[in-house]
C-alpha positions, -999 to +999 in steps of 0.1 A: +275+116-680+290+098-710+296+120-739+273+114-768+288+096-798+255+084-812+263+098-847+296+079-848+288+045-833+266+017-846+275-011-821+287-012-785+295-045-767+302-056-732+307-037-700+307-002-716+270-007-727+258+002-691+277+034-689+268+045-725+231+040-719+232+065-690+226+094-714+199+076-734+162+077-726+145+043-721+115+040-745+103+004-736+113-031-726+103-062-744+096-086-715+097-117-737+132-110-752+147-087-725+154-062-753+155-026-741+148+002-765+164+037-761+165+071-778+193+096-776+179+130-764+207+148-782+207+132-817+174+113-818+193+081-826+175+049-815+191+019-799+183-016-787+201-033-760+200-071-764+215-102-749+224-123-779+242-150-759+210-159-740+223-194-732+249-179-708+242-170-672+223-137-670+220-136-708+257-130-714+272-097-722+249-070-735+251-055-770+238-021-779+229-016-815+219+016-832+187+011-852+187+042-873 
């Protein structure tokens, strides 16, 4: 399990997004935008994983942004 740094981080980009989300609880998925919403079971921090470079194959690299 990835150690929780939800109180320290605000943005995570690229390949590390997948490993960081392993400790988060998936709340919902927006089928229209591919955004995935998460909550940290340790801190209660909420996150959204998005694909801002949607013009690239597969939506480009994911970005995980803390929302609170």
